[in-house]
SELO-9296 format. One record per residue (C-alpha): residue in one letter; x, y, z. Coordinates in steps of 0.25 Angstrom, whole numbers, padded with zeros to 4 digits, always signed. Each point is the difference from the previous one (the first is absolute). Last residue first. Example, Ala and Ser with C-alpha at 12.3 -4.5 7.8 and 13.67 -1.06 7.14 Angstrom:
BEGIN
S+0055-0004+0029/A-0006-0014+0002/
***
This chain:
BEGIN
I+0122-0006+0074/L-0011+0010-0003/F+0000+0010+0011/E+0015-0001+0003/F+0003+0002-0015/L-0009+0012-0001/D+0007+0006+0012/P+0014-0004-0005/K-0001+0004-0014/D+0014-0004-0005/N-0004-0015-0001/L-0013+0003-0006/Y+0003+0002-0015/E-0013+0004-0008/F-0003-0007-0013/H-0006+0003-0014/I+0005-0010-0009/K+0005+0006-0014/A+0007-0014-0003/D+0013+0008-0002/R-0002+0007+0014/M-0002-0014+0006/R+0012-0005-0007/Q+0008+0012+0005/L-0004-0003+0014/L+0004-0014+0000/P+0013+0004-0007/E+0002+0009+0012/F-0002-0010+0011/D+0008-0012-0005/S+0013+0006+0005/K-0005-0003+0014/H+0001-0015-0003/K-0009-0011+0001/L-0012+0008+0000/E-0013-0001+0009/V-0013+0007-0006/G-0012+0005+0008/I-0012+0004-0007/L-0013+0008+0004/A-0009+0000-0012/P-0008+0012-0005/G-0011-0003-0011/R+0000+0009-0013/E-0011+0003-0009/R-0010+0001+0011/N-0015-0005+0002/T+0004-0015+0000/K+0009+0001+0013/K+0008-0012+0001/S+0006-0002+0014/Y+0015-0002+0001/E+0010-0003+0011/F+0014-0007-0004/L+0011-0002+0009/T+0013-0008-0001/I+0002+0001-0015/D+0014-0005-0004/D+0010+0006-0009/N+0011-0010-0005/P-0005-0001-0015/G-0004+0015+0000/L-0014+0005+0001/V-0004+0009-0011/D-0004-0007-0012/S-0005-0014+0004/L-0006+0003+0014/F-0005+0014-0004/E-0006-0006-0013/R-0007-0010+0008/M-0006+0010+0009/A-0006+0008-0012/G-0005-0013-0007/A-0015+0003+0001/R-0003+0015+0002/Q+0000+0009+0011/V+0012+0008-0003/F+0009-0002+0013/R+0003+0011+0010/I+0012-0004+0007/I+0002+0004+0015/F+0014-0005+0003/Y+0009-0006+0010/H+0015-0004-0001/K+0008-0010+0007/L+0015-0002-0003/G+0005+0014+0003/E+0009-0005+0011/Y-0008+0008+0010/L-0013-0006-0005/L+0005-0014+0000/S+0005+0002+0015/R-0013+0006+0005/E-0008-0012-0006/K+0010-0010+0006/I-0001+0006+0014/E-0015+0001-0001/E-0001-0015-0004/T+0009-0004+0011/R-0007+0008+0011/T-0008-0012+0005/I+0014-0006+0004/D+0002+0010+0011/N+0015+0003+0001/N+0006+0000+0014/G+0014+0000-0004/G+0007+0011+0007/S+0011+0011+0000/V+0009-0005-0011/L+0012+0010+0003/C+0008+0001-0012/V+0015+0001+0002/V+0009+0005-0011/N+0015-0002-0002/K+0004+0008-0012/G+0006-0004-0014/K-0012+0007-0007/I-0008+0007+0010/E-0001+0013-0007/D-0006-0004-0013/K-0010-0010+0006/L-0006+0010+0010/F-0014+0001-0005/D+0000-0015-0004/L+0004-0004+0014/A-0012+0007+0006/A-0009-0013-0003/I+0010-0007+0010/T-0003+0010+0011/L-0015+0000-0002/A-0002-0015+0000/G-0002-0001+0015/A-0010+0011-0001/P-0008-0008-0010/E+0001-0013+0007/A+0011-0009-0003/V-0001-0015-0003/I+0014-0004-0005/A+0001-0012-0009/E+0011+0007-0007/E-0004+0000-0015/N-0016-0001+0001/Y-0002+0006+0013/L+0010+0011-0001/R-0004+0003-0014/L-0015+0001+0004/I+0003+0009+0012/T+0010+0009-0009/T-0011+0002-0010/C-0010+0004+0011/V+0010+0010+0005/K+0002+0006-0014/G-0015+0002+0000/E+0000+0007+0013/P+0009+0010-0005/I+0013+0003+0008/L+0003+0013+0007/L+0015+0001+0004/I+0004+0007+0013/R+0014+0006+0002/D+0012+0000+0009/L-0007-0004+0012/N+0005+0004+0014/K-0005+0014+0004/R-0013+0000-0007/C-0002-0015+0004/V+0002+0004+0015/E-0010+0012-0001/F-0010-0008-0007/T+0000-0011+0009/M-0003+0009+0012/T-0012+0006-0006/G-0004-0013-0007/V-0005-0001-0014/R-0013+0005-0005/K-0010-0006-0011/V+0006-0014+0002/A+0003-0010-0011/A+0012-0009+0003/G-0005-0013+0005/D-0013+0002-0009/V+0008+0001-0013/F-0014+0001-0007/K-0005+0012+0009/D+0001+0011-0011/I-0001+0012+0008/E-0009+0012+0002/D+0000+0013+0008/L+0015-0001+0005/T+0003+0004+0014/V+0013+0008+0001/V+0012-0001+0009/H+0009+0012-0001/G+0011+0005-0009/A-0010+0000-0012/E+0009-0007-0009/M+0004-0010+0010/A-0015-0002+0004/M-0004-0003-0014/Q+0011-0010-0001/M-0005-0007+0013/S-0014+0000-0004/P+0002-0005-0014/S-0012-0009-0001/G-0003-0003-0015/L+0014-0001-0004/P+0003-0010+0011/E+0012+0003+0009/V+0015-0004+0000/G+0010+0006+0010/I+0014+0001-0004/L+0012-0001+0009/K+0013+0002-0007/T+0011-0007+0008/R+0011+0009+0004/P-0005+0002+0014/S+0002-0015+0004/L-0001-0002+0015/Q-0006+0013+0004/Q-0009+0004-0012/F-0002-0015-0002/V-0007-0002+0013/T-0009+0012+0000/S-0003-0004-0014/V-0006-0013+0004/G-0009+0006+0011/A-0005+0012-0008/A-0002-0008-0013/L-0008-0011+0008/G-0009+0010+0007/G-0003+0009-0012/G-0015-0001-0001/G+0001-0007-0013/I+0014+0000-0005/A+0007-0012-0006/M+0015-0001+0002/L+0012+0000-0010/L+0014-0001+0004/Y+0011+0004-0009/D+0015-0001+0000/I+0001-0011+0011/K+0015-0003+0002/F+0002-0015+0001/D-0001-0011+0011/A-0015+0004+0002/D-0006-0008+0011/R+0003+0010+0011/F-0005+0012-0008/I-0013-0007-0005/E-0003-0005+0014/L+0002+0013+0007/G-0009+0006-0011/V-0011-0009+0003/T+0002+0003+0015/G-0005+0014-0004/Q-0014-0005-0001/G+0000-0001+0015/E+0006+0013+0002/M-0011+0006-0009/V-0010-0006+0009/Q+0007+0004+0013/V+0000+0015-0006/D-0015+0000-0004/D-0006+0005-0013/F+0000-0014-0007/P-0011-0009+0002/H-0004+0006+0014/V-0002-0009+0011/F-0011+0007+0009/T+0001-0003+0015/S-0012-0002+0008/D-0007+0010+0009/H-0014-0006-0003/T-0007+0013-0004/E+0011+0007-0007/V+0005-0013-0007/Y-0014-0004-0005/D-0001+0014-0006/I+0013-0002-0007/A-0004-0013-0005/T-0013+0005-0006/H+0008+0012-0007/Y+0009-0011-0006/A-0011-0009-0005/D-0007+0012-0007/D+0013+0004-0006/Y+0003-0014-0005/T-0013+0001-0008/D-0014-0006+0001/G-0003+0001+0015/T+0002-0011+0010/L+0005-0014+0001/V+0005-0003+0014/V+0010-0011+0001/E+0003-0005+0014/V+0014-0006+0003/F+0006-0008+0011/E-0008-0013-0004/K+0008-0002-0013/G+0008+0012-0004/F+0007-0006-0013/L-0012-0008-0004/K-0010+0012+0004/V+0008+0009-0009/Q+0001-0010-0011/K-0015-0002+0000/V-0003+0015-0001/K+0010+0000-0012/Q-0008-0011-0007/N-0013+0007+0003/P+0004+0012-0009/T-0001+0013+0008/T-0012+0008-0004/T-0005+0000+0014/P+0012+0009+0003/M+0009-0006+0011/F+0001+0003+0015/I+0010-0009+0007/I-0002-0002+0015/G+0012-0007+0007/K+0001-0007+0014/V+0015-0003+0003/A+0005-0014+0001/M+0014+0005-0005/K+0001-0009-0012/R-0015+0000-0003/C+0000+0015+0001/A+0012+0001-0009/Y-0007-0009-0011/A-0012+0009+0000/V+0008+0013+0000/G+0007-0005-0013/Q-0012-0005-0006/A-0007+0013+0002/H+0012+0007-0006/N+0000-0009-0012/G-0014+0004-0005/A-0013+0007+0003/S+0005+0008+0012/A-0004+0007+0013/C+0007-0004+0012/V-0003-0002+0015/V+0008-0005+0012/G-0004-0006+0013/K-0002+0006+0014/S+0010-0010+0006/L+0010+0005-0010/A+0000+0014+0006/E+0002-0005+0014/A+0012-0009-0005/P+0007+0012-0006/L+0001+0001-0015/S+0013-0002-0008/A-0004-0015-0003/M-0013+0006-0007/K+0008+0009-0009/N+0010-0010-0003/Y-0011-0010-0004/A-0007+0009-0009/G+0013+0006-0007/R+0006-0014-0003/I-0013-0007-0003/K-0003+0010-0012/Y+0012-0006-0008/S-0009-0009-0008/R-0004-0014-0002/V-0005-0002+0014/V+0012-0008+0004/Q+0009+0007-0011/L+0002-0006-0013/D-0005+0012-0008/E+0011+0008+0008/R+0009-0006-0010/K+0011+0010-0001/L+0003-0001-0015/F+0014+0002-0006/I+0003+0005-0014/T+0015+0001-0005/A-0001+0009-0012/G-0001-0002-0015/Y-0015+0002+0001/R-0005-0013-0006/E+0011-0008+0004/S-0001+0004+0015/L-0015-0002-0001/S+0002-0014-0005/L+0011-0003+0010/N-0008+0005+0013/E+0010+0001+0011/Q-0008-0004+0013/L+0000+0008+0014/P-0008-0010+0008/T-0010+0003+0011/H+0004+0000+0015/A-0013-0005+0005/A-0008+0008+0010/V-0003-0005+0014/N+0012-0007+0006/R+0010+0012-0003/L-0011+0011+0000/R+0004+0006+0013/E+0014-0001-0003/A-0002+0007-0013/A-0008+0011+0007/L+0012+0003+0009/Y+0009+0002-0013/I-0011+0009-0005/N+0001+0008+0013/D+0015+0002-0002/V-0003+0004-0015/E-0010+0011+0005/P-0014+0003-0005/F-0006+0014+0001/V-0009+0007+0010/M-0010+0011-0002/A-0009+0001+0013/K-0012-0010+0001/E-0014+0004-0003/E-0001-0007-0014/V+0005-0013+0007/V-0013-0002+0008/N+0005-0005+0014/S+0001+0013+0006/M-0015+0003-0001/
***
């Protein structure tokens, strides 16, 4: 089917077409602000600007690519409807575009998609969108969507590996370039499938070729980095899906070629660091960033020595953060910062053993956040699962030393991922 993006000839975004995309999006997507952030600038000794796509009409940049793709289609194709597969921001972008253009859209989402996200898609699309929940994973939903396209002659709107989608995302780059009355030394962009980085980097390669273009991926899903190292697109066997807006097993064929040509490098950021950044942005800046949206700001710590005195733009790609994930975000942050530790401790089964642990081993600022224990009368020692939260990272080694001095038998779980995941 010619409407399925995978079967199209290899084409690449062009700056002239990105200007045309900007005209199409003029009354559709918001021209989001480019804001200097004083606290980040002070922290890194640089001038840090945030491109606030989290303030976009659907709270992410995805509307740009979806609408530009649909607006590029002939009327006959639009009359047959459009189809997409997504569990997140792309679905919302397509839904909003369908409503703006009065085009029928079928959006396939995994059955595991949180109800809040399903409601958002229906809210943006209104009566023009039908949501179909199918399969347990995105891949399941994607294959069902492709089957639908082939049997109904609809057009599939790919989330990233499509030239009109890339050109729509590239309008973010035009806005940054136009709004910056200064030389941009570094531009940081999150990478999932690569559509945003491909589009924006196309703009900057032509209009600001001395700007260092840096892609940022989650450490647990380095699909673009692995493709760069291999010299071709690869499919990862397993990924950490936490940074859901940027966690894909395979980047686009076209987006890979563009990013390989345009980007200076890619940074991999631990998911725990992303969580710390999300919390800091919310508490200190009143910015609600989704994990993918916080990626570029989290990356500043990994560039702190070379960006001093430079002008740096971080593209905040979205703000669709699910409030039900707050506890997971806090937990991942504490683990990454070295403030949360889990142990299996084998207490001597006698009266007073736990009291001695509390009085002689735990420090004055150490807090027990998890305690699971069942007394087994036929054993000398009984295992307890204990979680301890520290006030300072430096408190950890003294805690371990006090446990050794007290001759406590323990097993540390943080560095045993399989056992940790099973027990915690």
